[in-house]
A tleap script that builds the chain and sets N, CA, C and O, in Angstrom:
source leaprc.protein.ff14SB
mol = sequence {
  NMET THR SER VAL HIE GLU LEU ASP PRO ALA
  THR PRO ASN HIE ALA ASP LEU ARG VAL ILE
  VAL CYS ALA VAL GLU ALA ASN ASP GLU ALA
  GLU THR ILE LEU LYS THR ALA GLY LEU ILE
  ALA GLN VAL TRP GLY ALA LYS LEU THR ILE
  ALA HIE MET THR GLY SER ARG LEU ASN MET
  LEU GLN MET ASN ALA ASN ASP LEU ASP ILE
  ASP ALA LEU LYS ARG GLU PHE ARG VAL THR
  GLY ALA VAL ARG THR LEU GLN GLU ASP VAL
  VAL GLU GLY ILE ARG CYS THR ALA VAL GLN
  GLU SER ALA ASP LEU VAL ILE VAL GLY ARG
  GLY HIE ASN ARG GLY ALA ILE SER ARG LEU
  TRP SER ASP LEU TYR GLU ILE ILE ARG GLU
  SER PRO CYS PRO VAL LEU SER CVAL
}
set mol.1.N position { 0.854 2.006 17.155 }
set mol.1.CA position { 0.109 1.735 15.941 }
set mol.1.C position { 0.183 2.981 15.081 }
set mol.1.O position { 0.032 4.099 15.576 }
set mol.2.N position { 0.411 2.789 13.817 }
set mol.2.CA position { 0.642 3.902 12.905 }
set mol.2.C position { -0.167 3.722 11.639 }
set mol.2.O position { -0.331 2.608 11.141 }
set mol.3.N position { -0.670 4.831 11.126 }
set mol.3.CA position { -1.316 4.809 9.827 }
set mol.3.C position { -1.061 6.131 9.144 }
set mol.3.O position { -1.384 7.188 9.686 }
set mol.4.N position { -0.488 6.083 7.967 }
set mol.4.CA position { -0.216 7.320 7.230 }
set mol.4.C position { -1.418 7.748 6.410 }
set mol.4.O position { -1.386 8.792 5.758 }
set mol.5.N position { -2.478 6.952 6.436 }
set mol.5.CA position { -3.620 7.221 5.575 }
set mol.5.C position { -4.779 7.906 6.285 }
set mol.5.O position { -5.799 8.200 5.662 }
set mol.6.N position { -4.636 8.160 7.570 }
set mol.6.CA position { -5.711 8.766 8.326 }
set mol.6.C position { -5.703 10.275 8.154 }
set mol.6.O position { -4.695 10.932 8.417 }
set mol.7.N position { -6.836 10.828 7.709 }
set mol.7.CA position { -6.950 12.280 7.599 }
set mol.7.C position { -7.105 12.911 8.966 }
set mol.7.O position { -6.559 13.985 9.218 }
set mol.8.N position { -7.847 12.257 9.857 }
set mol.8.CA position { -8.044 12.735 11.217 }
set mol.8.C position { -7.256 11.827 12.151 }
set mol.8.O position { -7.617 10.663 12.322 }
set mol.9.N position { -6.178 12.339 12.764 }
set mol.9.CA position { -5.336 11.474 13.585 }
set mol.9.C position { -5.986 11.049 14.902 }
set mol.9.O position { -5.427 10.222 15.624 }
set mol.10.N position { -7.153 11.600 15.223 }
set mol.10.CA position { -7.829 11.218 16.460 }
set mol.10.C position { -8.225 9.742 16.398 }
set mol.10.O position { -8.661 9.246 15.359 }
set mol.11.N position { -8.069 9.062 17.512 }
set mol.11.CA position { -8.423 7.659 17.575 }
set mol.11.C position { -9.941 7.514 17.551 }
set mol.11.O position { -10.636 8.205 18.295 }
set mol.12.N position { -10.463 6.626 16.707 }
set mol.12.CA position { -11.913 6.428 16.685 }
set mol.12.C position { -12.405 5.824 17.998 }
set mol.12.O position { -11.632 5.222 18.743 }
set mol.13.N position { -13.693 5.988 18.272 }
set mol.13.CA position { -14.271 5.439 19.495 }
set mol.13.C position { -14.247 3.914 19.501 }
set mol.13.O position { -14.234 3.298 20.567 }
set mol.14.N position { -14.241 3.315 18.348 }
set mol.14.CA position { -14.197 1.866 18.261 }
set mol.14.C position { -13.366 1.458 17.047 }
set mol.14.O position { -13.218 2.210 16.084 }
set mol.15.N position { -12.850 0.290 17.125 }
set mol.15.CA position { -12.110 -0.263 15.989 }
set mol.15.C position { -12.753 -1.599 15.640 }
set mol.15.O position { -13.139 -2.363 16.525 }
set mol.16.N position { -12.862 -1.866 14.383 }
set mol.16.CA position { -13.451 -3.112 13.929 }
set mol.16.C position { -12.356 -3.934 13.260 }
set mol.16.O position { -12.075 -3.752 12.076 }
set mol.17.N position { -11.746 -4.827 14.008 }
set mol.17.CA position { -10.688 -5.673 13.475 }
set mol.17.C position { -11.281 -7.024 13.106 }
set mol.17.O position { -11.547 -7.856 13.973 }
set mol.18.N position { -11.480 -7.228 11.829 }
set mol.18.CA position { -12.013 -8.494 11.341 }
set mol.18.C position { -10.927 -9.360 10.747 }
set mol.18.O position { -10.980 -10.586 10.845 }
set mol.19.N position { -9.924 -8.718 10.120 }
set mol.19.CA position { -8.853 -9.443 9.445 }
set mol.19.C position { -7.514 -8.806 9.808 }
set mol.19.O position { -7.337 -7.594 9.691 }
set mol.20.N position { -6.580 -9.638 10.247 }
set mol.20.CA position { -5.248 -9.180 10.631 }
set mol.20.C position { -4.221 -9.938 9.804 }
set mol.20.O position { -4.307 -11.157 9.655 }
set mol.21.N position { -3.248 -9.206 9.268 }
set mol.21.CA position { -2.113 -9.820 8.582 }
set mol.21.C position { -0.890 -9.613 9.468 }
set mol.21.O position { -0.587 -8.491 9.874 }
set mol.22.N position { -0.201 -10.696 9.759 }
set mol.22.CA position { 0.998 -10.664 10.594 }
set mol.22.C position { 2.182 -11.075 9.721 }
set mol.22.O position { 2.184 -12.170 9.158 }
set mol.23.N position { 3.178 -10.214 9.605 }
set mol.23.CA position { 4.360 -10.517 8.781 }
set mol.23.C position { 5.525 -10.927 9.678 }
set mol.23.O position { 5.923 -10.189 10.580 }
set mol.24.N position { 6.062 -12.116 9.415 }
set mol.24.CA position { 7.206 -12.598 10.183 }
set mol.24.C position { 8.290 -13.072 9.231 }
set mol.24.O position { 8.018 -13.489 8.105 }
set mol.25.N position { 9.502 -12.999 9.703 }
set mol.25.CA position { 10.639 -13.519 8.949 }
set mol.25.C position { 11.489 -14.346 9.909 }
set mol.25.O position { 11.227 -14.371 11.112 }
set mol.26.N position { 12.486 -15.007 9.387 }
set mol.26.CA position { 13.327 -15.894 10.192 }
set mol.26.C position { 14.300 -15.082 11.031 }
set mol.26.O position { 15.460 -14.903 10.660 }
set mol.27.N position { 13.811 -14.588 12.178 }
set mol.27.CA position { 14.699 -13.916 13.122 }
set mol.27.C position { 14.180 -14.129 14.542 }
set mol.27.O position { 13.163 -14.793 14.742 }
set mol.28.N position { 14.880 -13.566 15.525 }
set mol.28.CA position { 14.548 -13.786 16.930 }
set mol.28.C position { 13.218 -13.165 17.342 }
set mol.28.O position { 12.678 -13.527 18.388 }
set mol.29.N position { 12.684 -12.259 16.565 }
set mol.29.CA position { 11.445 -11.581 16.929 }
set mol.29.C position { 10.194 -12.339 16.478 }
set mol.29.O position { 9.088 -11.981 16.882 }
set mol.30.N position { 10.343 -13.361 15.665 }
set mol.30.CA position { 9.195 -14.059 15.089 }
set mol.30.C position { 8.243 -14.574 16.162 }
set mol.30.O position { 7.026 -14.450 16.020 }
set mol.31.N position { 8.783 -15.151 17.233 }
set mol.31.CA position { 7.928 -15.694 18.285 }
set mol.31.C position { 7.070 -14.609 18.924 }
set mol.31.O position { 5.863 -14.786 19.091 }
set mol.32.N position { 7.686 -13.493 19.278 }
set mol.32.CA position { 6.962 -12.391 19.926 }
set mol.32.C position { 5.896 -11.820 19.005 }
set mol.32.O position { 4.772 -11.559 19.434 }
set mol.33.N position { 6.247 -11.628 17.750 }
set mol.33.CA position { 5.302 -11.059 16.781 }
set mol.33.C position { 4.113 -11.997 16.587 }
set mol.33.O position { 2.964 -11.555 16.601 }
set mol.34.N position { 4.383 -13.276 16.408 }
set mol.34.CA position { 3.315 -14.245 16.174 }
set mol.34.C position { 2.429 -14.392 17.405 }
set mol.34.O position { 1.206 -14.459 17.285 }
set mol.35.N position { 3.031 -14.441 18.574 }
set mol.35.CA position { 2.266 -14.557 19.818 }
set mol.35.C position { 1.357 -13.337 20.001 }
set mol.35.O position { 0.185 -13.483 20.349 }
set mol.36.N position { 1.890 -12.147 19.770 }
set mol.36.CA position { 1.105 -10.917 19.900 }
set mol.36.C position { -0.043 -10.897 18.903 }
set mol.36.O position { -1.177 -10.580 19.265 }
set mol.37.N position { 0.243 -11.230 17.661 }
set mol.37.CA position { -0.797 -11.248 16.631 }
set mol.37.C position { -1.885 -12.255 16.982 }
set mol.37.O position { -3.071 -11.979 16.799 }
set mol.38.N position { -1.491 -13.410 17.479 }
set mol.38.CA position { -2.464 -14.427 17.871 }
set mol.38.C position { -3.374 -13.952 18.993 }
set mol.38.O position { -4.581 -14.191 18.964 }
set mol.39.N position { -2.795 -13.280 19.981 }
set mol.39.CA position { -3.590 -12.757 21.095 }
set mol.39.C position { -4.563 -11.675 20.627 }
set mol.39.O position { -5.728 -11.672 21.025 }
set mol.40.N position { -4.097 -10.772 19.797 }
set mol.40.CA position { -4.969 -9.701 19.290 }
set mol.40.C position { -6.103 -10.300 18.463 }
set mol.40.O position { -7.259 -9.902 18.606 }
set mol.41.N position { -5.771 -11.253 17.600 }
set mol.41.CA position { -6.804 -11.892 16.779 }
set mol.41.C position { -7.825 -12.607 17.653 }
set mol.41.O position { -9.025 -12.553 17.383 }
set mol.42.N position { -7.357 -13.271 18.690 }
set mol.42.CA position { -8.258 -13.993 19.587 }
set mol.42.C position { -9.179 -13.025 20.324 }
set mol.42.O position { -10.385 -13.257 20.399 }
set mol.43.N position { -8.624 -11.947 20.866 }
set mol.43.CA position { -9.427 -10.969 21.609 }
set mol.43.C position { -10.498 -10.336 20.720 }
set mol.43.O position { -11.638 -10.157 21.148 }
set mol.44.N position { -10.132 -10.001 19.490 }
set mol.44.CA position { -11.067 -9.342 18.577 }
set mol.44.C position { -11.923 -10.319 17.782 }
set mol.44.O position { -12.860 -9.910 17.095 }
set mol.45.N position { -11.608 -11.599 17.871 }
set mol.45.CA position { -12.329 -12.584 17.070 }
set mol.45.C position { -12.042 -12.400 15.586 }
set mol.45.O position { -12.907 -12.625 14.740 }
set mol.46.N position { -10.812 -11.987 15.285 }
set mol.46.CA position { -10.426 -11.668 13.914 }
set mol.46.C position { -9.774 -12.868 13.231 }
set mol.46.O position { -9.191 -13.736 13.881 }
set mol.47.N position { -9.886 -12.894 11.917 }
set mol.47.CA position { -9.184 -13.877 11.091 }
set mol.47.C position { -7.731 -13.431 11.003 }
set mol.47.O position { -7.457 -12.251 10.784 }
set mol.48.N position { -6.799 -14.365 11.170 }
set mol.48.CA position { -5.380 -14.048 11.113 }
set mol.48.C position { -4.744 -14.733 9.916 }
set mol.48.O position { -4.919 -15.934 9.707 }
set mol.49.N position { -4.005 -13.959 9.132 }
set mol.49.CA position { -3.187 -14.498 8.053 }
set mol.49.C position { -1.738 -14.188 8.378 }
set mol.49.O position { -1.397 -13.042 8.670 }
set mol.50.N position { -0.893 -15.190 8.331 }
set mol.50.CA position { 0.526 -15.032 8.638 }
set mol.50.C position { 1.295 -14.991 7.333 }
set mol.50.O position { 1.297 -15.959 6.573 }
set mol.51.N position { 1.949 -13.869 7.077 }
set mol.51.CA position { 2.775 -13.713 5.881 }
set mol.51.C position { 4.216 -14.045 6.275 }
set mol.51.O position { 4.870 -13.281 6.985 }
set mol.52.N position { 4.691 -15.179 5.810 }
set mol.52.CA position { 6.048 -15.627 6.128 }
set mol.52.C position { 6.984 -15.124 5.039 }
set mol.52.O position { 6.948 -15.600 3.905 }
set mol.53.N position { 7.813 -14.166 5.393 }
set mol.53.CA position { 8.701 -13.516 4.431 }
set mol.53.C position { 9.932 -14.380 4.188 }
set mol.53.O position { 10.701 -14.658 5.108 }
set mol.54.N position { 10.109 -14.800 2.942 }
set mol.54.CA position { 11.273 -15.608 2.574 }
set mol.54.C position { 11.926 -15.057 1.316 }
set mol.54.O position { 12.574 -15.803 0.583 }
set mol.55.N position { 11.769 -13.790 1.058 }
set mol.55.CA position { 12.192 -13.175 -0.190 }
set mol.55.C position { 13.682 -13.089 -0.417 }
set mol.55.O position { 14.469 -13.749 0.262 }
set mol.56.N position { 14.059 -12.271 -1.375 }
set mol.56.CA position { 15.427 -12.220 -1.882 }
set mol.56.C position { 16.458 -11.856 -0.823 }
set mol.56.O position { 17.587 -12.342 -0.889 }
set mol.57.N position { 16.115 -11.026 0.141 }
set mol.57.CA position { 17.075 -10.648 1.184 }
set mol.57.C position { 17.511 -11.884 1.975 }
set mol.57.O position { 18.700 -12.067 2.238 }
set mol.58.N position { 16.547 -12.732 2.353 }
set mol.58.CA position { 16.893 -13.936 3.098 }
set mol.58.C position { 17.675 -14.910 2.228 }
set mol.58.O position { 18.594 -15.572 2.710 }
set mol.59.N position { 17.317 -15.003 0.946 }
set mol.59.CA position { 18.060 -15.867 0.036 }
set mol.59.C position { 19.493 -15.379 -0.100 }
set mol.59.O position { 20.429 -16.177 -0.146 }
set mol.60.N position { 19.657 -14.064 -0.164 }
set mol.60.CA position { 20.989 -13.488 -0.290 }
set mol.60.C position { 21.841 -13.838 0.931 }
set mol.60.O position { 23.052 -14.025 0.818 }
set mol.61.N position { 21.194 -13.926 2.104 }
set mol.61.CA position { 21.909 -14.249 3.331 }
set mol.61.C position { 21.988 -15.761 3.565 }
set mol.61.O position { 22.417 -16.214 4.626 }
set mol.62.N position { 21.568 -16.531 2.558 }
set mol.62.CA position { 21.591 -17.983 2.590 }
set mol.62.C position { 20.739 -18.536 3.728 }
set mol.62.O position { 21.090 -19.532 4.360 }
set mol.63.N position { 19.608 -17.867 3.978 }
set mol.63.CA position { 18.647 -18.354 4.958 }
set mol.63.C position { 17.700 -19.298 4.230 }
set mol.63.O position { 17.514 -19.192 3.018 }
set mol.64.N position { 17.120 -20.195 4.955 }
set mol.64.CA position { 16.171 -21.136 4.392 }
set mol.64.C position { 14.825 -20.896 5.053 }
set mol.64.O position { 14.770 -20.618 6.251 }
set mol.65.N position { 13.740 -20.999 4.299 }
set mol.65.CA position { 12.400 -20.801 4.854 }
set mol.65.C position { 12.152 -21.755 6.013 }
set mol.65.O position { 11.367 -21.442 6.909 }
set mol.66.N position { 12.803 -22.903 6.013 }
set mol.66.CA position { 12.619 -23.866 7.088 }
set mol.66.C position { 13.320 -23.456 8.369 }
set mol.66.O position { 13.132 -24.098 9.402 }
set mol.67.N position { 14.134 -22.390 8.329 }
set mol.67.CA position { 14.793 -21.914 9.532 }
set mol.67.C position { 13.778 -21.396 10.549 }
set mol.67.O position { 14.105 -21.265 11.729 }
set mol.68.N position { 12.573 -21.103 10.121 }
set mol.68.CA position { 11.509 -20.660 10.998 }
set mol.68.C position { 10.340 -21.612 10.807 }
set mol.68.O position { 9.691 -21.607 9.761 }
set mol.69.N position { 10.074 -22.420 11.807 }
set mol.69.CA position { 8.989 -23.397 11.719 }
set mol.69.C position { 7.699 -22.745 12.199 }
set mol.69.O position { 7.364 -22.792 13.382 }
set mol.70.N position { 6.986 -22.138 11.263 }
set mol.70.CA position { 5.754 -21.424 11.575 }
set mol.70.C position { 4.732 -22.358 12.214 }
set mol.70.O position { 4.077 -21.984 13.186 }
set mol.71.N position { 4.591 -23.566 11.679 }
set mol.71.CA position { 3.600 -24.495 12.226 }
set mol.71.C position { 3.901 -24.841 13.682 }
set mol.71.O position { 2.982 -24.946 14.495 }
set mol.72.N position { 5.175 -25.018 14.018 }
set mol.72.CA position { 5.539 -25.312 15.406 }
set mol.72.C position { 5.213 -24.124 16.316 }
set mol.72.O position { 4.716 -24.310 17.426 }
set mol.73.N position { 5.489 -22.921 15.852 }
set mol.73.CA position { 5.167 -21.731 16.647 }
set mol.73.C position { 3.652 -21.575 16.811 }
set mol.73.O position { 3.178 -21.207 17.886 }
set mol.74.N position { 2.902 -21.853 15.755 }
set mol.74.CA position { 1.444 -21.779 15.847 }
set mol.74.C position { 0.925 -22.749 16.902 }
set mol.74.O position { 0.051 -22.401 17.695 }
set mol.75.N position { 1.463 -23.963 16.911 }
set mol.75.CA position { 1.032 -24.952 17.912 }
set mol.75.C position { 1.430 -24.503 19.318 }
set mol.75.O position { 0.629 -24.581 20.250 }
set mol.76.N position { 2.663 -24.035 19.464 }
set mol.76.CA position { 3.163 -23.636 20.785 }
set mol.76.C position { 2.318 -22.516 21.395 }
set mol.76.O position { 2.015 -22.551 22.588 }
set mol.77.N position { 1.941 -21.534 20.595 }
set mol.77.CA position { 1.202 -20.382 21.113 }
set mol.77.C position { -0.307 -20.484 20.865 }
set mol.77.O position { -1.052 -19.540 21.132 }
set mol.78.N position { -0.746 -21.633 20.355 }
set mol.78.CA position { -2.168 -21.875 20.064 }
set mol.78.C position { -2.738 -20.783 19.159 }
set mol.78.O position { -3.814 -20.238 19.407 }
set mol.79.N position { -1.991 -20.487 18.115 }
set mol.79.CA position { -2.394 -19.483 17.132 }
set mol.79.C position { -3.014 -20.192 15.947 }
set mol.79.O position { -2.457 -21.160 15.430 }
set mol.80.N position { -4.171 -19.708 15.518 }
set mol.80.CA position { -4.791 -20.260 14.319 }
set mol.80.C position { -4.703 -19.219 13.221 }
set mol.80.O position { -4.774 -18.019 13.485 }
set mol.81.N position { -4.553 -19.670 12.016 }
set mol.81.CA position { -4.482 -18.750 10.886 }
set mol.81.C position { -3.745 -19.383 9.730 }
set mol.81.O position { -2.882 -20.243 9.906 }
set mol.82.N position { -4.107 -18.936 8.549 }
set mol.82.CA position { -3.461 -19.424 7.335 }
set mol.82.C position { -2.062 -18.829 7.211 }
set mol.82.O position { -1.813 -17.703 7.641 }
set mol.83.N position { -1.167 -19.591 6.624 }
set mol.83.CA position { 0.207 -19.121 6.393 }
set mol.83.C position { 0.405 -18.937 4.900 }
set mol.83.O position { 0.149 -19.848 4.112 }
set mol.84.N position { 0.861 -17.755 4.515 }
set mol.84.CA position { 1.203 -17.484 3.121 }
set mol.84.C position { 2.700 -17.220 3.064 }
set mol.84.O position { 3.203 -16.304 3.715 }
set mol.85.N position { 3.405 -18.024 2.285 }
set mol.85.CA position { 4.842 -17.827 2.113 }
set mol.85.C position { 5.046 -16.869 0.956 }
set mol.85.O position { 4.585 -17.115 -0.159 }
set mol.86.N position { 5.743 -15.770 1.230 }
set mol.86.CA position { 5.930 -14.725 0.233 }
set mol.86.C position { 7.379 -14.669 -0.218 }
set mol.86.O position { 8.287 -14.539 0.602 }
set mol.87.N position { 7.591 -14.767 -1.519 }
set mol.87.CA position { 8.931 -14.723 -2.097 }
set mol.87.C position { 9.303 -13.324 -2.568 }
set mol.87.O position { 10.484 -13.022 -2.738 }
set mol.88.N position { 8.308 -12.469 -2.781 }
set mol.88.CA position { 8.576 -11.164 -3.367 }
set mol.88.C position { 9.170 -10.181 -2.372 }
set mol.88.O position { 9.401 -10.511 -1.209 }
set mol.89.N position { 9.407 -8.993 -2.841 }
set mol.89.CA position { 9.894 -7.891 -2.033 }
set mol.89.C position { 9.041 -7.771 -0.773 }
set mol.89.O position { 7.824 -7.942 -0.829 }
set mol.90.N position { 9.673 -7.477 0.360 }
set mol.90.CA position { 8.995 -7.406 1.647 }
set mol.90.C position { 7.827 -6.426 1.623 }
set mol.90.O position { 6.704 -6.795 1.965 }
set mol.91.N position { 8.078 -5.197 1.228 }
set mol.91.CA position { 7.040 -4.163 1.254 }
set mol.91.C position { 5.885 -4.538 0.335 }
set mol.91.O position { 4.725 -4.481 0.742 }
set mol.92.N position { 6.188 -4.916 -0.884 }
set mol.92.CA position { 5.143 -5.274 -1.845 }
set mol.92.C position { 4.398 -6.531 -1.407 }
set mol.92.O position { 3.183 -6.624 -1.583 }
set mol.93.N position { 5.110 -7.489 -0.843 }
set mol.93.CA position { 4.479 -8.713 -0.374 }
set mol.93.C position { 3.476 -8.450 0.741 }
set mol.93.O position { 2.375 -9.000 0.734 }
set mol.94.N position { 3.855 -7.615 1.692 }
set mol.94.CA position { 2.954 -7.280 2.797 }
set mol.94.C position { 1.769 -6.481 2.276 }
set mol.94.O position { 0.629 -6.741 2.661 }
set mol.95.N position { 2.026 -5.513 1.407 }
set mol.95.CA position { 0.937 -4.687 0.859 }
set mol.95.C position { -0.059 -5.556 0.088 }
set mol.95.O position { -1.268 -5.449 0.294 }
set mol.96.N position { 0.444 -6.405 -0.788 }
set mol.96.CA position { -0.436 -7.265 -1.592 }
set mol.96.C position { -1.252 -8.204 -0.705 }
set mol.96.O position { -2.445 -8.400 -0.937 }
set mol.97.N position { -0.616 -8.778 0.302 }
set mol.97.CA position { -1.334 -9.668 1.207 }
set mol.97.C position { -2.430 -8.914 1.946 }
set mol.97.O position { -3.547 -9.413 2.076 }
set mol.98.N position { -2.120 -7.716 2.431 }
set mol.98.CA position { -3.121 -6.908 3.137 }
set mol.98.C position { -4.300 -6.568 2.226 }
set mol.98.O position { -5.454 -6.611 2.653 }
set mol.99.N position { -4.006 -6.231 0.973 }
set mol.99.CA position { -5.073 -5.908 0.020 }
set mol.99.C position { -5.899 -7.154 -0.289 }
set mol.99.O position { -7.129 -7.110 -0.241 }
set mol.100.N position { -5.234 -8.262 -0.606 }
set mol.100.CA position { -5.937 -9.496 -0.965 }
set mol.100.C position { -6.793 -10.033 0.174 }
set mol.100.O position { -7.857 -10.603 -0.065 }
set mol.101.N position { -6.339 -9.856 1.401 }
set mol.101.CA position { -7.072 -10.356 2.559 }
set mol.101.C position { -8.070 -9.332 3.110 }
set mol.101.O position { -8.812 -9.635 4.044 }
set mol.102.N position { -8.093 -8.119 2.537 }
set mol.102.CA position { -8.928 -7.019 3.051 }
set mol.102.C position { -8.634 -6.777 4.528 }
set mol.102.O position { -9.545 -6.698 5.353 }
set mol.103.N position { -7.353 -6.661 4.843 }
set mol.103.CA position { -6.905 -6.538 6.231 }
set mol.103.C position { -7.331 -5.211 6.857 }
set mol.103.O position { -7.376 -4.169 6.204 }
set mol.104.N position { -7.639 -5.297 8.141 }
set mol.104.CA position { -7.941 -4.117 8.938 }
set mol.104.C position { -6.723 -3.683 9.744 }
set mol.104.O position { -6.681 -2.565 10.258 }
set mol.105.N position { -5.729 -4.570 9.854 }
set mol.105.CA position { -4.517 -4.290 10.617 }
set mol.105.C position { -3.385 -5.163 10.094 }
set mol.105.O position { -3.588 -6.334 9.775 }
set mol.106.N position { -2.187 -4.582 10.010 }
set mol.106.CA position { -0.973 -5.331 9.690 }
set mol.106.C position { -0.081 -5.263 10.922 }
set mol.106.O position { 0.110 -4.189 11.492 }
set mol.107.N position { 0.470 -6.409 11.341 }
set mol.107.CA position { 1.370 -6.463 12.490 }
set mol.107.C position { 2.746 -6.898 12.004 }
set mol.107.O position { 2.883 -7.914 11.324 }
set mol.108.N position { 3.764 -6.119 12.360 }
set mol.108.CA position { 5.154 -6.417 11.996 }
set mol.108.C position { 6.039 -6.206 13.219 }
set mol.108.O position { 5.605 -5.648 14.226 }
set mol.109.N position { 7.275 -6.655 13.117 }
set mol.109.CA position { 8.236 -6.440 14.191 }
set mol.109.C position { 8.741 -5.014 14.195 }
set mol.109.O position { 8.747 -4.333 13.169 }
set mol.110.N position { 9.159 -4.582 15.353 }
set mol.110.CA position { 9.683 -3.229 15.499 }
set mol.110.C position { 11.159 -3.168 15.154 }
set mol.110.O position { 11.688 -2.093 14.875 }
set mol.111.N position { 11.815 -4.294 15.171 }
set mol.111.CA position { 13.219 -4.320 14.804 }
set mol.111.C position { 14.147 -4.195 15.983 }
set mol.111.O position { 15.195 -3.557 15.886 }
set mol.112.N position { 13.771 -4.805 17.116 }
set mol.112.CA position { 14.677 -4.795 18.266 }
set mol.112.C position { 15.982 -5.484 17.906 }
set mol.112.O position { 17.054 -5.110 18.383 }
set mol.113.N position { 15.871 -6.503 17.052 }
set mol.113.CA position { 17.066 -7.174 16.543 }
set mol.113.C position { 17.396 -6.513 15.213 }
set mol.113.O position { 16.822 -6.867 14.183 }
set mol.114.N position { 18.287 -5.585 15.227 }
set mol.114.CA position { 18.611 -4.847 14.008 }
set mol.114.C position { 19.827 -5.427 13.301 }
set mol.114.O position { 20.565 -4.719 12.616 }
set mol.115.N position { 20.018 -6.720 13.480 }
set mol.115.CA position { 21.142 -7.385 12.842 }
set mol.115.C position { 20.954 -7.504 11.346 }
set mol.115.O position { 20.071 -6.876 10.762 }
set mol.116.N position { 21.785 -8.309 10.742 }
set mol.116.CA position { 21.825 -8.431 9.286 }
set mol.116.C position { 20.521 -8.926 8.676 }
set mol.116.O position { 20.215 -8.585 7.533 }
set mol.117.N position { 19.737 -9.732 9.416 }
set mol.117.CA position { 18.530 -10.284 8.797 }
set mol.117.C position { 17.260 -9.548 9.179 }
set mol.117.O position { 16.168 -10.001 8.836 }
set mol.118.N position { 17.365 -8.441 9.870 }
set mol.118.CA position { 16.162 -7.728 10.284 }
set mol.118.C position { 15.654 -6.843 9.158 }
set mol.118.O position { 15.677 -5.617 9.260 }
set mol.119.N position { 15.202 -7.465 8.101 }
set mol.119.CA position { 14.740 -6.774 6.902 }
set mol.119.C position { 13.484 -5.952 7.163 }
set mol.119.O position { 13.363 -4.842 6.643 }
set mol.120.N position { 12.543 -6.471 7.958 }
set mol.120.CA position { 11.312 -5.735 8.213 }
set mol.120.C position { 11.600 -4.404 8.895 }
set mol.120.O position { 10.916 -3.412 8.642 }
set mol.121.N position { 12.624 -4.379 9.771 }
set mol.121.CA position { 12.977 -3.114 10.426 }
set mol.121.C position { 13.418 -2.079 9.399 }
set mol.121.O position { 12.976 -0.931 9.448 }
set mol.122.N position { 14.271 -2.468 8.484 }
set mol.122.CA position { 14.785 -1.509 7.520 }
set mol.122.C position { 13.707 -1.030 6.560 }
set mol.122.O position { 13.842 0.037 5.962 }
set mol.123.N position { 12.644 -1.804 6.407 }
set mol.123.CA position { 11.549 -1.439 5.508 }
set mol.123.C position { 10.317 -0.921 6.247 }
set mol.123.O position { 9.271 -0.721 5.629 }
set mol.124.N position { 10.419 -0.701 7.549 }
set mol.124.CA position { 9.239 -0.360 8.341 }
set mol.124.C position { 8.527 0.899 7.836 }
set mol.124.O position { 7.301 0.910 7.727 }
set mol.125.N position { 9.275 1.950 7.532 }
set mol.125.CA position { 8.631 3.174 7.053 }
set mol.125.C position { 7.862 2.913 5.765 }
set mol.125.O position { 6.726 3.362 5.615 }
set mol.126.N position { 8.478 2.188 4.838 }
set mol.126.CA position { 7.797 1.882 3.571 }
set mol.126.C position { 6.594 0.966 3.781 }
set mol.126.O position { 5.579 1.115 3.099 }
set mol.127.N position { 6.695 0.027 4.710 }
set mol.127.CA position { 5.561 -0.846 5.006 }
set mol.127.C position { 4.386 -0.010 5.479 }
set mol.127.O position { 3.259 -0.205 5.024 }
set mol.128.N position { 4.641 0.920 6.391 }
set mol.128.CA position { 3.591 1.809 6.902 }
set mol.128.C position { 3.035 2.667 5.774 }
set mol.128.O position { 1.820 2.800 5.625 }
set mol.129.N position { 3.924 3.244 4.986 }
set mol.129.CA position { 3.497 4.143 3.909 }
set mol.129.C position { 2.652 3.420 2.866 }
set mol.129.O position { 1.683 3.988 2.363 }
set mol.130.N position { 2.996 2.193 2.537 }
set mol.130.CA position { 2.303 1.459 1.473 }
set mol.130.C position { 1.108 0.648 1.957 }
set mol.130.O position { 0.304 0.188 1.147 }
set mol.131.N position { 0.984 0.468 3.266 }
set mol.131.CA position { -0.084 -0.369 3.791 }
set mol.131.C position { -1.453 0.274 3.578 }
set mol.131.O position { -1.611 1.477 3.785 }
set mol.132.N position { -2.445 -0.523 3.165 }
set mol.132.CA position { -3.800 -0.013 2.980 }
set mol.132.C position { -4.569 0.127 4.293 }
set mol.132.O position { -5.719 0.566 4.298 }
set mol.133.N position { -3.929 -0.249 5.413 }
set mol.133.CA position { -4.587 -0.194 6.718 }
set mol.133.C position { -3.541 0.153 7.781 }
set mol.133.O position { -2.348 0.195 7.480 }
set mol.134.N position { -3.974 0.402 9.019 }
set mol.134.CA position { -2.999 0.700 10.090 }
set mol.134.C position { -2.004 -0.431 10.282 }
set mol.134.O position { -2.291 -1.596 10.006 }
set mol.135.N position { -0.811 -0.050 10.769 }
set mol.135.CA position { 0.269 -1.000 11.029 }
set mol.135.C position { 0.639 -0.917 12.501 }
set mol.135.O position { 0.862 0.169 13.035 }
set mol.136.N position { 0.702 -2.072 13.150 }
set mol.136.CA position { 1.142 -2.155 14.534 }
set mol.136.C position { 2.517 -2.779 14.529 }
set mol.136.O position { 2.687 -3.903 14.056 }
set mol.137.N position { 3.513 -2.062 15.054 }
set mol.137.CA position { 4.848 -2.639 15.145 }
set mol.137.C position { 5.062 -3.095 16.594 }
set mol.137.O position { 4.836 -2.345 17.544 }
set mol.138.N position { 5.504 -4.346 16.726 }
set mol.138.CA position { 5.643 -4.977 18.044 }
set mol.138.C position { 7.107 -4.989 18.434 }
set mol.138.O position { 7.455 -5.476 19.510 }
savepdb mol mol.pdb
quit
């Protein structure tokens, strides 16, 4: 877990996770990221918002938003949460969603699949830098 906004890097005695934003895109890591976010939200009793990234990078690669069936994954892993489909730039889309939802945590993929469509991996530093809250990369 990373946060560039903490003045004191010491871990607080407690964390209050009320709202979590989970960013997923159409790649092999989506299942793991969504499952992890769902478990964390369940344990903390937090509201989960799923930001489904379908922006220009995926369009450029001729990917379709339907290539990732978020609703099917939610049912499979018993994850509850609203889904927001984001067309804008990955970093700005995640930042805006975190701000609008008053997120306490953003969860993204770590980029184990660093292939052509692993956009979140290539933007991970910027996502962390621009996020208004801590970022957990899975």
